[in-house]
C-alpha positions, 0 to 999 in steps of 0.5 A, a space after each residue: 730358111 730361105 733358098 740361100 740358107 739364111 734365115 728369113 727376115 720378118 717383113 716387119 723388121 725388114 721394112 720397119 713397117 710393123 703397123 702397116 704390115 699388121 693393118 695389111 694382114 687384118 685387111 686380108 683377113 677381112 676379105 676371107 669370108 666376104 665372097 661366101 657371106 655376101 651370096 646367101 642374102 642374094 641367092 633367091 634373086 640370083 636363082 630367079 635371074 639365072 633360072 638356077 634350079 635347086 640342084 644348081 644352087 646347092 652346087 654353088 653353095 658347096 663350091 667354097 668348102 670344096 675349093 678350100 679342101 682341094 686347093 688349100 694343100 697347094 699353098 706350100 707348093 705355091 709359096 715355094 715358087 713365089 714366096 709366101 708374100 707374093 703368093 698372098 698378093 696373087 691370091 688377093 688379086 685372084 679374089 678380086 677377079 673372082 668377085 668381079 666376075 660374079 657381076 656379069 650376071 649369068 650362071 656360068 660367070 657366077 659359078 666361075 667367079 665363086 670358084 676363083 674367089 674360093 680358090 684364093 681364099 683356100 690358099 690364103 687360109 693356109 698361108 696367112 697363119 704362118 706369116 702372122 706367127 713369123 712376123 709377130 712372134 711376140 704378139 702371135 696370140 694378140 695378132 691371131 685374135 685380131 685376125 679372127 675378129 677381122 675375118 668375122 667382121 668382114 663376113 658380118 658386114 658383107 652379109 648385112 650390106 649385100 641387100 642394101 648395096 643391091 638397092 643402091 646399085 639399081 636393084 642389081 644383085 650381080 653388081 652387089 656381088 661384084 662390089 666385093 672386089 673393092 676391099 680385095 683390091 684395097 688389101 692387095 694394094 696395101 700388101 704390095 707396099 709390104 713386099 720385100 724388094 729382094 727375091 721371094 722369101 720362102 716360108 716352109 710349110 710341112 706337108 702332112 706326114 704319112 704317120 699322121 694318117 694312121 693315128 685315130 686321134 688325128 682323124 678325130 680332130 679332122 672329123 671334128 673340124 670338118 663337121 663343124 665347118 659343114 655346119 658353118 657353111 650351111 649357115 652361110 649359105 642357107 640361113 638368109 634364104 630360110 629367114 626370107 621364107 619366114 617373111 623377113 625382108 632381104 635386108 633383115 635376113 642379111 642383118 640377122 646373118 650378120 648378127 650371127 657372124 658378129 656373135 662369133 667374135 667374143 665367143 671365139 675369144 672366151 671359149 679357148 680360155 674356158 676350155 683349158 680350165 678343165 682336164 680336157 676339152 670334151 665338155 667344151 666341144 659338146 656344149 658349144 655344139 649343143 648351143 649351135 644346134 639350138 640356135 639354128 632351131 631357134 632361127 627356123 622355128 622360134 616366133 619371129 619376134 625372138 628369132 634374133 635370140 636364135 641368131 645370137 646363140 647360133 653365132 656364139 656356138 659357132 665361134 666357140 666350136 671353131 676356136 676350140 677346134 683351132 686350139 686342138 691343133 696345138 693341144 693335140 700335137 707333140 711339136 711345131 711340125 706335128 701342129 702344122 701337119 695336123 692343121 694341114 690334114 684337118 683343113 684338106 680333108 676337113 673342108 672336103 667333108 664340110 662341102 657335103 653340108 651345104 650340098 645336102 642342105 640344098 638338095 633337101 630343101 629342093 626336095 621338100 620345099 621346106 626347112 624342117 629336113 635341114 634342121 634335122 640334118 643340122 642336128 645330125 651333123 652336130 651329133 656326129 661332131 659331138 661324138 668326134 669331139 668326145 675323142 678329139 677332146 681327150 688329153 693326148 697327142 699325135 706325132 709325126 
């Protein structure tokens, strides 16, 4: 409900611009992982140019998930002050500013820019699903699928283009990172056309209920999402450096990371359908995690000629486990309010937990100078996620 007690009118209805609105939402989704996936392929150059030690690189790769967990819960407050639409516009502008700041080329600006971009993404992660559901109630499933695919395509293109863009921009790694501001500005410009001319429309986003924190099932779902996210951000941060240490060029490593992300999209579409064929989702949780771990080990240790098979398996496993995790929000919640609260708990606590993944991976790499300890870390996180998935995947519901 809006502040005056009237029901908010969807933007698509208010302006008769459903096509433009849909394209705008897809373009915003396209931007939600660019700042993360563009960094990994250029991390070695950034470390050399800024004299960044391994600990510093570990902290840098931890920033996205840490900011997602810390600032995502502020989305309801921000939406209540600005309206969800204007809050999204502000986050796209903040994302552009953060990406551009990375172009300064020193360590301080790199950290500050990555932090600002991550805050913008974390808040947008929470705001956008509600807008998709509100403005496209009859096409919610289709739009959610397109939203997820746009996110994957954006991440894949950013990873693949990072090294070639550096060459086109005179060998400047910082200019390549700063170029990620351009699609964010384009998204902001198109979204601005969709804003209502009247006062902001408030989309209520319920906070996490206290009762939820006392329910073991809610914690199992949260742990499952947090642990699989830790695996995902280890991939974003450290797969490209791993591949480069194996002798691949920066461009080839970026392309393989891009292939990993692209492989997520079809798996994310198919996995939820397969997971609902059985009595519960335990097998789907464990199976997708096993594929994910096998894919990382393939990328790390398989012969270079077939390393792309490991990349495809890694991406397929990640796409499946992420989609199943999102589906658990709906299947394990008794009503719409519980669904929103469970999602908020999993994104807040889960992303804070996930931030430990890339941090530990970076520390292990700095300590050992190799990649085998990270492979065992990846497998250990996968095992813990599978144990959580065995409980989260059981038929049952949370309430509150």
